[in-house]
PQR file of N, CA, C, O and H, with PARSE charges and radii, in Angstrom:
ATOM      1  N   MET A   1      96.153  84.808 133.408 -0.4000 1.5000
ATOM      2  CA  MET A   1      95.188  84.979 132.342 -0.0000 2.0000
ATOM      3  C   MET A   1      95.313  86.377 131.739  0.5500 1.7000
ATOM      4  O   MET A   1      95.258  86.530 130.519 -0.5500 1.4000
ATOM      5  N   LEU A   2      95.474  87.361 132.554 -0.4000 1.5000
ATOM      6  CA  LEU A   2      95.583  88.734 132.060 -0.0000 2.0000
ATOM      7  C   LEU A   2      96.829  88.916 131.198  0.5500 1.7000
ATOM      8  O   LEU A   2      96.790  89.613 130.185 -0.5500 1.4000
ATOM      9  H   LEU A   2      95.518  87.236 133.545  0.4000 1.0000
ATOM     10  N   MET A   3      97.934  88.289 131.599 -0.4000 1.5000
ATOM     11  CA  MET A   3      99.166  88.408 130.814 -0.0000 2.0000
ATOM     12  C   MET A   3      99.010  87.773 129.441  0.5500 1.7000
ATOM     13  O   MET A   3      99.552  88.285 128.461 -0.5500 1.4000
ATOM     14  H   MET A   3      97.966  87.722 132.422  0.4000 1.0000
ATOM     15  N   VAL A   4      98.288  86.681 129.352 -0.4000 1.5000
ATOM     16  CA  VAL A   4      98.057  86.026 128.065 -0.0000 2.0000
ATOM     17  C   VAL A   4      97.194  86.920 127.178  0.5500 1.7000
ATOM     18  O   VAL A   4      97.452  87.037 125.980 -0.5500 1.4000
ATOM     19  H   VAL A   4      97.848  86.265 130.148  0.4000 1.0000
ATOM     20  N   GLN A   5      96.187  87.543 127.747 -0.4000 1.5000
ATOM     21  CA  GLN A   5      95.339  88.448 126.977 -0.0000 2.0000
ATOM     22  C   GLN A   5      96.122  89.668 126.492  0.5500 1.7000
ATOM     23  O   GLN A   5      95.960  90.097 125.350 -0.5500 1.4000
ATOM     24  H   GLN A   5      95.978  87.448 128.720  0.4000 1.0000
ATOM     25  N   ILE A   6      96.949  90.214 127.337 -0.4000 1.5000
ATOM     26  CA  ILE A   6      97.768  91.365 126.935 -0.0000 2.0000
ATOM     27  C   ILE A   6      98.715  90.946 125.806  0.5500 1.7000
ATOM     28  O   ILE A   6      98.924  91.701 124.857 -0.5500 1.4000
ATOM     29  H   ILE A   6      97.080  89.866 128.266  0.4000 1.0000
ATOM     30  N   GLY A   7      99.277  89.759 125.910 -0.4000 1.5000
ATOM     31  CA  GLY A   7     100.149  89.258 124.849 -0.0000 2.0000
ATOM     32  C   GLY A   7      99.406  89.052 123.539  0.5500 1.7000
ATOM     33  O   GLY A   7      99.954  89.329 122.471 -0.5500 1.4000
ATOM     34  H   GLY A   7      99.107  89.145 126.681  0.4000 1.0000
ATOM     35  N   GLY A   8      98.178  88.575 123.600 -0.4000 1.5000
ATOM     36  CA  GLY A   8      97.369  88.394 122.392 -0.0000 2.0000
ATOM     37  C   GLY A   8      97.044  89.709 121.726  0.5500 1.7000
ATOM     38  O   GLY A   8      97.119  89.830 120.503 -0.5500 1.4000
ATOM     39  H   GLY A   8      97.734  88.351 124.467  0.4000 1.0000
ATOM     40  N   ILE A   9      96.685  90.687 122.518 -0.4000 1.5000
ATOM     41  CA  ILE A   9      96.389  92.019 121.968 -0.0000 2.0000
ATOM     42  C   ILE A   9      97.663  92.641 121.409  0.5500 1.7000
ATOM     43  O   ILE A   9      97.645  93.235 120.331 -0.5500 1.4000
ATOM     44  H   ILE A   9      96.624  90.589 123.512  0.4000 1.0000
ATOM     45  N   GLY A  10      98.768  92.506 122.139 -0.4000 1.5000
ATOM     46  CA  GLY A  10     100.039  93.050 121.663 -0.0000 2.0000
ATOM     47  C   GLY A  10     100.484  92.391 120.362  0.5500 1.7000
ATOM     48  O   GLY A  10     101.001  93.062 119.469 -0.5500 1.4000
ATOM     49  H   GLY A  10      98.783  92.023 123.015  0.4000 1.0000
ATOM     50  N   GLY A  11     100.289  91.100 120.254 -0.4000 1.5000
ATOM     51  CA  GLY A  11     100.641  90.387 119.026 -0.0000 2.0000
ATOM     52  C   GLY A  11      99.825  90.858 117.835  0.5500 1.7000
ATOM     53  O   GLY A  11     100.353  91.002 116.733 -0.5500 1.4000
ATOM     54  H   GLY A  11      99.869  90.554 120.979  0.4000 1.0000
ATOM     55  N   GLY A  12      98.551  91.095 118.053 -0.4000 1.5000
ATOM     56  CA  GLY A  12      97.693  91.602 116.978 -0.0000 2.0000
ATOM     57  C   GLY A  12      98.128  92.975 116.508  0.5500 1.7000
ATOM     58  O   GLY A  12      98.190  93.239 115.308 -0.5500 1.4000
ATOM     59  H   GLY A  12      98.122  90.978 118.949  0.4000 1.0000
ATOM     60  N   PHE A  13      98.431  93.851 117.460 -0.4000 1.5000
ATOM     61  CA  PHE A  13      98.891  95.194 117.084 -0.0000 2.0000
ATOM     62  C   PHE A  13     100.272  95.144 116.432  0.5500 1.7000
ATOM     63  O   PHE A  13     100.577  95.957 115.559 -0.5500 1.4000
ATOM     64  H   PHE A  13      98.381  93.636 118.435  0.4000 1.0000
ATOM     65  N   PHE A  14     101.104  94.195 116.854 -0.4000 1.5000
ATOM     66  CA  PHE A  14     102.418  94.046 116.240 -0.0000 2.0000
ATOM     67  C   PHE A  14     102.277  93.654 114.773  0.5500 1.7000
ATOM     68  O   PHE A  14     103.016  94.160 113.928 -0.5500 1.4000
ATOM     69  H   PHE A  14     100.856  93.535 117.562  0.4000 1.0000
ATOM     70  N   LEU A  15     101.345  92.767 114.460 -0.4000 1.5000
ATOM     71  CA  LEU A  15     101.120  92.391 113.068 -0.0000 2.0000
ATOM     72  C   LEU A  15     100.681  93.596 112.240  0.5500 1.7000
ATOM     73  O   LEU A  15     101.118  93.753 111.099 -0.5500 1.4000
ATOM     74  H   LEU A  15     100.744  92.356 115.146  0.4000 1.0000
ATOM     75  N   LEU A  16      99.834  94.437 112.791 -0.4000 1.5000
ATOM     76  CA  LEU A  16      99.411  95.644 112.074 -0.0000 2.0000
ATOM     77  C   LEU A  16     100.597  96.569 111.846  0.5500 1.7000
ATOM     78  O   LEU A  16     100.715  97.172 110.780 -0.5500 1.4000
ATOM     79  H   LEU A  16      99.479  94.310 113.718  0.4000 1.0000
ATOM     80  N   ALA A  17     101.473  96.686 112.834 -0.4000 1.5000
ATOM     81  CA  ALA A  17     102.657  97.530 112.687 -0.0000 2.0000
ATOM     82  C   ALA A  17     103.611  96.971 111.639  0.5500 1.7000
ATOM     83  O   ALA A  17     104.270  97.736 110.934 -0.5500 1.4000
ATOM     84  H   ALA A  17     101.377  96.195 113.700  0.4000 1.0000
ATOM     85  N   VAL A  18     103.694  95.664 111.529 -0.4000 1.5000
ATOM     86  CA  VAL A  18     104.550  95.051 110.509 -0.0000 2.0000
ATOM     87  C   VAL A  18     104.058  95.410 109.109  0.5500 1.7000
ATOM     88  O   VAL A  18     104.861  95.719 108.230 -0.5500 1.4000
ATOM     89  H   VAL A  18     103.159  95.043 112.102  0.4000 1.0000
ATOM     90  N   VAL A  19     102.755  95.370 108.901 -0.4000 1.5000
ATOM     91  CA  VAL A  19     102.203  95.725 107.590 -0.0000 2.0000
ATOM     92  C   VAL A  19     102.521  97.176 107.248  0.5500 1.7000
ATOM     93  O   VAL A  19     102.931  97.470 106.125 -0.5500 1.4000
ATOM     94  H   VAL A  19     102.102  95.118 109.615  0.4000 1.0000
ATOM     95  N   VAL A  20     102.340  98.072 108.186 -0.4000 1.5000
ATOM     96  CA  VAL A  20     102.646  99.485 107.948 -0.0000 2.0000
ATOM     97  C   VAL A  20     104.128  99.666 107.636  0.5500 1.7000
ATOM     98  O   VAL A  20     104.484 100.416 106.726 -0.5500 1.4000
ATOM     99  H   VAL A  20     102.008  97.834 109.099  0.4000 1.0000
ATOM    100  N   ALA A  21     104.985  98.991 108.378 -0.4000 1.5000
ATOM    101  CA  ALA A  21     106.428  99.113 108.168 -0.0000 2.0000
ATOM    102  C   ALA A  21     106.848  98.578 106.803  0.5500 1.7000
ATOM    103  O   ALA A  21     107.701  99.171 106.142 -0.5500 1.4000
ATOM    104  H   ALA A  21     104.696  98.382 109.116  0.4000 1.0000
ATOM    105  N   VAL A  22     106.267  97.480 106.380 -0.4000 1.5000
ATOM    106  CA  VAL A  22     106.626  96.906 105.077 -0.0000 2.0000
ATOM    107  C   VAL A  22     106.235  97.848 103.949  0.5500 1.7000
ATOM    108  O   VAL A  22     107.009  98.041 103.011 -0.5500 1.4000
ATOM    109  H   VAL A  22     105.575  96.998 106.916  0.4000 1.0000
ATOM    110  N   TRP A  23     105.051  98.435 104.025 -0.4000 1.5000
ATOM    111  CA  TRP A  23     104.640  99.362 102.963 -0.0000 2.0000
ATOM    112  C   TRP A  23     105.498 100.624 102.970  0.5500 1.7000
ATOM    113  O   TRP A  23     105.799 101.175 101.912 -0.5500 1.4000
ATOM    114  H   TRP A  23     104.423  98.279 104.787  0.4000 1.0000
ATOM    115  N   ARG A  24     105.888 101.078 104.142 -0.4000 1.5000
ATOM    116  CA  ARG A  24     106.763 102.264 104.202 -0.0000 2.0000
ATOM    117  C   ARG A  24     108.148 101.943 103.639  0.5500 1.7000
ATOM    118  O   ARG A  24     108.703 102.722 102.864 -0.5500 1.4000
ATOM    119  H   ARG A  24     105.643 100.630 105.002  0.4000 1.0000
ATOM    120  N   LEU A  25     108.696 100.811 104.026 -0.4000 1.5000
ATOM    121  CA  LEU A  25     110.001 100.427 103.512 -0.0000 2.0000
ATOM    122  C   LEU A  25     109.976 100.144 102.017  0.5500 1.7000
ATOM    123  O   LEU A  25     110.978 100.327 101.325 -0.5500 1.4000
ATOM    124  H   LEU A  25     108.245 100.178 104.656  0.4000 1.0000
ATOM    125  N   ARG A  26     108.837  99.700 101.528 -0.4000 1.5000
ATOM    126  CA  ARG A  26     108.720  99.459 100.083 -0.0000 2.0000
ATOM    127  C   ARG A  26     108.945 100.741  99.297  0.5500 1.7000
ATOM    128  O   ARG A  26     109.519 100.714  98.208 -0.5500 1.4000
ATOM    129  H   ARG A  26     108.023  99.551 102.090  0.4000 1.0000
ATOM    130  N   HIS A  27     108.501 101.848  99.841 -0.4000 1.5000
ATOM    131  CA  HIS A  27     108.644 103.125  99.135 -0.0000 2.0000
ATOM    132  C   HIS A  27     109.981 103.804  99.391  0.5500 1.7000
ATOM    133  O   HIS A  27     110.377 104.681  98.623 -0.5500 1.4000
ATOM    134  H   HIS A  27     108.035 101.870 100.725  0.4000 1.0000
ATOM    135  N   THR A  28     110.684 103.420 100.451 -0.4000 1.5000
ATOM    136  CA  THR A  28     111.926 104.118 100.774 -0.0000 2.0000
ATOM    137  C   THR A  28     113.177 103.277 100.571  0.5500 1.7000
ATOM    138  O   THR A  28     114.238 103.844 100.313 -0.5500 1.4000
ATOM    139  H   THR A  28     110.362 102.708 101.075  0.4000 1.0000
ATOM    140  N   GLY A  29     113.108 101.959 100.674 -0.4000 1.5000
ATOM    141  CA  GLY A  29     114.320 101.166 100.669 -0.0000 2.0000
ATOM    142  C   GLY A  29     114.391 100.054  99.646  0.5500 1.7000
ATOM    143  O   GLY A  29     115.280  99.206  99.717 -0.5500 1.4000
ATOM    144  H   GLY A  29     112.245 101.498 100.883  0.4000 1.0000
ATOM    145  N   VAL A  30     113.468 100.041  98.690 -0.4000 1.5000
ATOM    146  CA  VAL A  30     113.439  98.972  97.704 -0.0000 2.0000
ATOM    147  C   VAL A  30     113.760  99.556  96.333  0.5500 1.7000
ATOM    148  O   VAL A  30     113.247 100.621  95.991 -0.5500 1.4000
ATOM    149  H   VAL A  30     112.745 100.730  98.631  0.4000 1.0000
ATOM    150  N   PRO A  31     114.592  98.891  95.541 -0.5600 1.5000
ATOM    151  CA  PRO A  31     114.875  99.383  94.197  0.2800 2.0000
ATOM    152  C   PRO A  31     113.611  99.486  93.341  0.5500 1.7000
ATOM    153  O   PRO A  31     112.649  98.744  93.539 -0.5500 1.4000
ATOM    154  N   ALA A  32     113.634 100.409  92.397 -0.4000 1.5000
ATOM    155  CA  ALA A  32     112.447 100.692  91.584 -0.0000 2.0000
ATOM    156  C   ALA A  32     111.993  99.483  90.769  0.5500 1.7000
ATOM    157  O   ALA A  32     110.801  99.346  90.494 -0.5500 1.4000
ATOM    158  H   ALA A  32     114.416 101.012  92.236  0.4000 1.0000
ATOM    159  N   ARG A  33     112.907  98.612  90.382 -0.4000 1.5000
ATOM    160  CA  ARG A  33     112.514  97.455  89.560 -0.0000 2.0000
ATOM    161  C   ARG A  33     111.583  96.511  90.319  0.5500 1.7000
ATOM    162  O   ARG A  33     110.784  95.802  89.706 -0.5500 1.4000
ATOM    163  H   ARG A  33     113.875  98.723  90.606  0.4000 1.0000
ATOM    164  N   PHE A  34     111.682  96.498  91.643 -0.4000 1.5000
ATOM    165  CA  PHE A  34     110.771  95.668  92.426 -0.0000 2.0000
ATOM    166  C   PHE A  34     109.456  96.386  92.683  0.5500 1.7000
ATOM    167  O   PHE A  34     108.408  95.744  92.751 -0.5500 1.4000
ATOM    168  H   PHE A  34     112.331  97.073  92.141  0.4000 1.0000
ATOM    169  N   ARG A  35     109.491  97.696  92.825 -0.4000 1.5000
ATOM    170  CA  ARG A  35     108.261  98.455  93.087 -0.0000 2.0000
ATOM    171  C   ARG A  35     107.344  98.470  91.876  0.5500 1.7000
ATOM    172  O   ARG A  35     106.124  98.528  92.028 -0.5500 1.4000
ATOM    173  H   ARG A  35     110.343  98.218  92.770  0.4000 1.0000
ATOM    174  N   THR A  36     107.909  98.417  90.678 -0.4000 1.5000
ATOM    175  CA  THR A  36     107.085  98.520  89.466 -0.0000 2.0000
ATOM    176  C   THR A  36     106.608  97.167  88.955  0.5500 1.7000
ATOM    177  O   THR A  36     105.821  97.117  88.009 -0.5500 1.4000
ATOM    178  H   THR A  36     108.901  98.369  90.554  0.4000 1.0000
ATOM    179  N   ASN A  37     107.055  96.089  89.543 -0.4000 1.5000
ATOM    180  CA  ASN A  37     106.633  94.760  89.122 -0.0000 2.0000
ATOM    181  C   ASN A  37     105.216  94.491  89.630  0.5500 1.7000
ATOM    182  O   ASN A  37     104.989  94.452  90.839 -0.5500 1.4000
ATOM    183  H   ASN A  37     107.694  96.129  90.311  0.4000 1.0000
ATOM    184  N   PRO A  38     104.259  94.306  88.712 -0.5600 1.5000
ATOM    185  CA  PRO A  38     102.857  94.128  89.156  0.2800 2.0000
ATOM    186  C   PRO A  38     102.631  92.836  89.942  0.5500 1.7000
ATOM    187  O   PRO A  38     101.765  92.795  90.816 -0.5500 1.4000
ATOM    188  N   TRP A  39     103.395  91.782  89.646 -0.4000 1.5000
ATOM    189  CA  TRP A  39     103.212  90.524  90.374 -0.0000 2.0000
ATOM    190  C   TRP A  39     103.672  90.652  91.817  0.5500 1.7000
ATOM    191  O   TRP A  39     103.029  90.134  92.730 -0.5500 1.4000
ATOM    192  H   TRP A  39     104.099  91.815  88.936  0.4000 1.0000
ATOM    193  N   LEU A  40     104.786  91.343  92.019 -0.4000 1.5000
ATOM    194  CA  LEU A  40     105.261  91.542  93.390 -0.0000 2.0000
ATOM    195  C   LEU A  40     104.326  92.457  94.168  0.5500 1.7000
ATOM    196  O   LEU A  40     104.112  92.262  95.364 -0.5500 1.4000
ATOM    197  H   LEU A  40     105.308  91.764  91.278  0.4000 1.0000
ATOM    198  N   THR A  41     103.773  93.451  93.490 -0.4000 1.5000
ATOM    199  CA  THR A  41     102.808  94.336  94.147 -0.0000 2.0000
ATOM    200  C   THR A  41     101.554  93.566  94.535  0.5500 1.7000
ATOM    201  O   THR A  41     101.032  93.739  95.637 -0.5500 1.4000
ATOM    202  H   THR A  41     103.948  93.609  92.518  0.4000 1.0000
ATOM    203  N   ALA A  42     101.068  92.717  93.633 -0.4000 1.5000
ATOM    204  CA  ALA A  42      99.882  91.906  93.943 -0.0000 2.0000
ATOM    205  C   ALA A  42     100.149  90.958  95.104  0.5500 1.7000
ATOM    206  O   ALA A  42      99.298  90.785  95.976 -0.5500 1.4000
ATOM    207  H   ALA A  42     101.492  92.577  92.738  0.4000 1.0000
ATOM    208  N   ALA A  43     101.323  90.347  95.116 -0.4000 1.5000
ATOM    209  CA  ALA A  43     101.670  89.446  96.213 -0.0000 2.0000
ATOM    210  C   ALA A  43     101.740  90.202  97.537  0.5500 1.7000
ATOM    211  O   ALA A  43     101.312  89.693  98.572 -0.5500 1.4000
ATOM    212  H   ALA A  43     102.015  90.487  94.407  0.4000 1.0000
ATOM    213  N   LEU A  44     102.283  91.422  97.498 -0.4000 1.5000
ATOM    214  CA  LEU A  44     102.362  92.226  98.717 -0.0000 2.0000
ATOM    215  C   LEU A  44     100.977  92.631  99.209  0.5500 1.7000
ATOM    216  O   LEU A  44     100.722  92.634 100.413 -0.5500 1.4000
ATOM    217  H   LEU A  44     102.631  91.836  96.656  0.4000 1.0000
ATOM    218  N   VAL A  45     100.087  92.971  98.291 -0.4000 1.5000
ATOM    219  CA  VAL A  45      98.727  93.348  98.676 -0.0000 2.0000
ATOM    220  C   VAL A  45      97.999  92.162  99.302  0.5500 1.7000
ATOM    221  O   VAL A  45      97.336  92.309 100.329 -0.5500 1.4000
ATOM    222  H   VAL A  45     100.294  92.969  97.313  0.4000 1.0000
ATOM    223  N   VAL A  46      98.123  90.993  98.687 -0.4000 1.5000
ATOM    224  CA  VAL A  46      97.439  89.800  99.215 -0.0000 2.0000
ATOM    225  C   VAL A  46      97.988  89.420 100.587  0.5500 1.7000
ATOM    226  O   VAL A  46      97.225  89.133 101.510 -0.5500 1.4000
ATOM    227  H   VAL A  46      98.662  90.874  97.854  0.4000 1.0000
ATOM    228  N   SER A  47      99.310  89.420 100.716 -0.4000 1.5000
ATOM    229  CA  SER A  47      99.886  89.043 102.007 -0.0000 2.0000
ATOM    230  C   SER A  47      99.600  90.086 103.081  0.5500 1.7000
ATOM    231  O   SER A  47      99.404  89.736 104.244 -0.5500 1.4000
ATOM    232  H   SER A  47      99.930  89.653  99.966  0.4000 1.0000
ATOM    233  N   SER A  48      99.574  91.359 102.705 -0.4000 1.5000
ATOM    234  CA  SER A  48      99.230  92.405 103.671 -0.0000 2.0000
ATOM    235  C   SER A  48      97.796  92.262 104.154  0.5500 1.7000
ATOM    236  O   SER A  48      97.513  92.418 105.341 -0.5500 1.4000
ATOM    237  H   SER A  48      99.733  91.643 101.760  0.4000 1.0000
ATOM    238  N   ALA A  49      96.895  91.966 103.228 -0.4000 1.5000
ATOM    239  CA  ALA A  49      95.495  91.772 103.613 -0.0000 2.0000
ATOM    240  C   ALA A  49      95.351  90.571 104.550  0.5500 1.7000
ATOM    241  O   ALA A  49      94.599  90.625 105.523 -0.5500 1.4000
ATOM    242  H   ALA A  49      97.125  91.839 102.263  0.4000 1.0000
ATOM    243  N   ALA A  50      96.073  89.490 104.253 -0.4000 1.5000
ATOM    244  CA  ALA A  50      96.004  88.306 105.105 -0.0000 2.0000
ATOM    245  C   ALA A  50      96.553  88.598 106.502  0.5500 1.7000
ATOM    246  O   ALA A  50      95.965  88.182 107.501 -0.5500 1.4000
ATOM    247  H   ALA A  50      96.684  89.447 103.462  0.4000 1.0000
ATOM    248  N   ILE A  51      97.670  89.307 106.571 -0.4000 1.5000
ATOM    249  CA  ILE A  51      98.265  89.635 107.866 -0.0000 2.0000
ATOM    250  C   ILE A  51      97.345  90.565 108.652  0.5500 1.7000
ATOM    251  O   ILE A  51      97.184  90.403 109.861 -0.5500 1.4000
ATOM    252  H   ILE A  51      98.147  89.644 105.759  0.4000 1.0000
ATOM    253  N   LEU A  52      96.744  91.535 107.971 -0.4000 1.5000
ATOM    254  CA  LEU A  52      95.800  92.427 108.649 -0.0000 2.0000
ATOM    255  C   LEU A  52      94.610  91.655 109.214  0.5500 1.7000
ATOM    256  O   LEU A  52      94.175  91.901 110.339 -0.5500 1.4000
ATOM    257  H   LEU A  52      96.876  91.667 106.989  0.4000 1.0000
ATOM    258  N   CYS A  53      94.092  90.724 108.424 -0.4000 1.5000
ATOM    259  CA  CYS A  53      92.949  89.931 108.893 -0.0000 2.0000
ATOM    260  C   CYS A  53      93.313  89.097 110.113  0.5500 1.7000
ATOM    261  O   CYS A  53      92.538  89.021 111.066 -0.5500 1.4000
ATOM    262  H   CYS A  53      94.445  90.525 107.510  0.4000 1.0000
ATOM    263  N   VAL A  54      94.481  88.474 110.093 -0.4000 1.5000
ATOM    264  CA  VAL A  54      94.922  87.669 111.239 -0.0000 2.0000
ATOM    265  C   VAL A  54      95.123  88.545 112.467  0.5500 1.7000
ATOM    266  O   VAL A  54      94.753  88.159 113.576 -0.5500 1.4000
ATOM    267  H   VAL A  54      95.111  88.536 109.319  0.4000 1.0000
ATOM    268  N   GLY A  55      95.712  89.727 112.273 -0.4000 1.5000
ATOM    269  CA  GLY A  55      95.920  90.637 113.405 -0.0000 2.0000
ATOM    270  C   GLY A  55      94.625  91.109 114.022  0.5500 1.7000
ATOM    271  O   GLY A  55      94.473  91.098 115.244 -0.5500 1.4000
ATOM    272  H   GLY A  55      96.012  90.041 111.372  0.4000 1.0000
ATOM    273  N   VAL A  56      93.688  91.525 113.182 -0.4000 1.5000
ATOM    274  CA  VAL A  56      92.389  91.995 113.684 -0.0000 2.0000
ATOM    275  C   VAL A  56      91.631  90.841 114.349  0.5500 1.7000
ATOM    276  O   VAL A  56      91.032  91.016 115.409 -0.5500 1.4000
ATOM    277  H   VAL A  56      93.812  91.534 112.190  0.4000 1.0000
ATOM    278  N   TYR A  57      91.663  89.675 113.723 -0.4000 1.5000
ATOM    279  CA  TYR A  57      90.991  88.516 114.308 -0.0000 2.0000
ATOM    280  C   TYR A  57      91.589  88.152 115.669  0.5500 1.7000
ATOM    281  O   TYR A  57      90.864  87.831 116.611 -0.5500 1.4000
ATOM    282  H   TYR A  57      92.151  89.534 112.862  0.4000 1.0000
ATOM    283  N   GLY A  58      92.906  88.206 115.757 -0.4000 1.5000
ATOM    284  CA  GLY A  58      93.558  87.891 117.029 -0.0000 2.0000
ATOM    285  C   GLY A  58      93.157  88.833 118.141  0.5500 1.7000
ATOM    286  O   GLY A  58      92.898  88.401 119.265 -0.5500 1.4000
ATOM    287  H   GLY A  58      93.495  88.466 114.991  0.4000 1.0000
ATOM    288  N   VAL A  59      93.104  90.123 117.833 -0.4000 1.5000
ATOM    289  CA  VAL A  59      92.689  91.105 118.847 -0.0000 2.0000
ATOM    290  C   VAL A  59      91.234  90.883 119.228  0.5500 1.7000
ATOM    291  O   VAL A  59      90.895  90.874 120.411 -0.5500 1.4000
ATOM    292  H   VAL A  59      93.315  90.473 116.921  0.4000 1.0000
ATOM    293  N   LEU A  60      90.372  90.705 118.231 -0.4000 1.5000
ATOM    294  CA  LEU A  60      88.944  90.515 118.521 -0.0000 2.0000
ATOM    295  C   LEU A  60      88.691  89.231 119.306  0.5500 1.7000
ATOM    296  O   LEU A  60      87.826  89.199 120.182 -0.5500 1.4000
ATOM    297  H   LEU A  60      90.648  90.713 117.270  0.4000 1.0000
ATOM    298  N   LYS A  61      89.439  88.178 118.999 -0.4000 1.5000
ATOM    299  CA  LYS A  61      89.267  86.925 119.737 -0.0000 2.0000
ATOM    300  C   LYS A  61      89.757  87.065 121.171  0.5500 1.7000
ATOM    301  O   LYS A  61      89.151  86.520 122.093 -0.5500 1.4000
ATOM    302  H   LYS A  61      90.142  88.204 118.288  0.4000 1.0000
ATOM    303  N   THR A  62      90.848  87.790 121.360 -0.4000 1.5000
ATOM    304  CA  THR A  62      91.380  87.981 122.715 -0.0000 2.0000
ATOM    305  C   THR A  62      90.422  88.801 123.557  0.5500 1.7000
ATOM    306  O   THR A  62      90.216  88.509 124.735 -0.5500 1.4000
ATOM    307  H   THR A  62      91.341  88.232 120.611  0.4000 1.0000
ATOM    308  N   VAL A  63      89.841  89.821 122.958 -0.4000 1.5000
ATOM    309  CA  VAL A  63      88.924  90.696 123.692 -0.0000 2.0000
ATOM    310  C   VAL A  63      87.606  89.973 123.983  0.5500 1.7000
ATOM    311  O   VAL A  63      86.924  90.297 124.955 -0.5500 1.4000
ATOM    312  H   VAL A  63      90.008  90.058 122.001  0.4000 1.0000
ATOM    313  N   GLY A  64      87.247  89.003 123.151 -0.4000 1.5000
ATOM    314  CA  GLY A  64      86.018  88.240 123.386 -0.0000 2.0000
ATOM    315  C   GLY A  64      84.896  88.582 122.446  0.5500 1.7000
ATOM    316  O   GLY A  64      83.763  88.148 122.651 -0.5500 1.4000
ATOM    317  H   GLY A  64      87.801  88.740 122.360  0.4000 1.0000
ATOM    318  N   VAL A  65      85.185  89.354 121.416 -0.4000 1.5000
ATOM    319  CA  VAL A  65      84.135  89.723 120.457 -0.0000 2.0000
ATOM    320  C   VAL A  65      83.822  88.534 119.551  0.5500 1.7000
ATOM    321  O   VAL A  65      82.663  88.314 119.199 -0.5500 1.4000
ATOM    322  H   VAL A  65      86.106  89.706 121.249  0.4000 1.0000
ATOM    323  N   VAL A  66      84.848  87.764 119.171 -0.4000 1.5000
ATOM    324  CA  VAL A  66      84.675  86.604 118.302 -0.0000 2.0000
ATOM    325  C   VAL A  66      84.686  85.351 119.176  0.5500 1.7000
ATOM    326  O   VAL A  66      85.582  85.161 119.998 -0.5500 1.4000
ATOM    327  H   VAL A  66      85.790  87.943 119.457  0.4000 1.0000
ATOM    328  N   ALA A  67      83.684  84.505 118.986 -0.4000 1.5000
ATOM    329  CA  ALA A  67      83.589  83.262 119.767 -0.0000 2.0000
ATOM    330  C   ALA A  67      84.425  82.175 119.096  0.5500 1.7000
ATOM    331  O   ALA A  67      84.757  82.274 117.914 -0.5500 1.4000
ATOM    332  H   ALA A  67      82.956  84.659 118.317  0.4000 1.0000
ATOM    333  N   ASP A  68      84.757  81.146 119.858 -0.4000 1.5000
ATOM    334  CA  ASP A  68      85.536  80.026 119.324 -0.0000 2.0000
ATOM    335  C   ASP A  68      84.769  79.255 118.332  0.5500 1.7000
ATOM    336  O   ASP A  68      85.277  78.277 117.783 -0.5500 1.4000
ATOM    337  H   ASP A  68      84.487  81.066 120.818  0.4000 1.0000
TER
END
């Protein structure tokens, strides 16, 4: 049981790290034509928000703050 909980918490933090990495790589490794496109920026913001919500929810559910 403890290993499953540790995996759930680790997975949630991994999702948060993925969001940070994508935004950092967007500024360092993506051509300017993609960075200035408002539709791609909006899509990145929406998907980042969704991933953040899933990550936070996963951690909170594993810890027991959120009930089933």
